[in-house]
Each structure stands twice: as structure tokens, then as C-alpha cells.
N, C-alpha and C positions, 0 to 999 in steps of 0.2 A: 557764466562759469562759477562753479561752487567754490566758496572760500575754504571749505574743509576737505579739499581734495587730497587724498593720500597718495604719496609717491613711494614706490618700492623699486629699488635698483639692485641689479646683479652685475657682477663682473665674472665673465666665464673665460677660462683659458684652457685650450686644448694642447696637450703635449703627446707626441707619439711615444708608444711604449717600446718600439724598436724590436718587436717580436713578431716576425712574419707568420709564424706558425699559429698564432692566435686567430680566432674568427674575426672577421672585419669589424664586428660590433664591439670587440674587446681590445682593439689595438690602440686605444686612446686613453690617456689619463686626463680626466676633465675636472678641473678645479673651479669651484663656484664660490664666490663670496657674496653674501647678502650684505649690502653696504650699510643699511640702517641698523641691522643687528650685529654687525661686525663678526658674523659667523663665517667660517670657511670650512668647506667640506670637499671631499674628493669622490667622484663617481667614475664609472668606466663605460657608460653608454648614454646615448641621447635619451633613452626611455627613463633611466634613473635620474638624469638631469631634470627632465620635465616633471617627474613625480616629486622630486625634492622642491623644485620651485613652486609647484602647486601647493604642497604642504605649507611652505612658508607664507604664501599668499593667503591661504585659508586662516592662518593664525592672526593675520592682520597686523 
């Protein structure tokens, strides 16, 4: 096991928007916190969540 292993952690919270007329993909408010960077962002889809997490991981 490498001693210089990097750990990146995220906390992800899903909250319903409560608007049934919205498309299924936009019915959630998704708050993601990057633990090490203490950054908190809000997105509205799983696609946006994955893109955001990928960007943070690429930054290192």
C-alpha cells in the first residue's frame, strides 16, 4: 500500500424540490460538499453532480 495515497471525500445530500411539474431529472436539489476543500455547491441533476465531482478530482 502506498504511503502517499490521496483521499478525496464528498458529502452528497438530496432534497426534493416539491414541484411535480418539473422533469424527473430536475426534481431534486443536490448539495455536494468537497470535504478536503470545504467547498459546497448545489446542482440539480446526477449528470451535473458527476461532472462537478470529476472536475474536483482532476484538480487533485
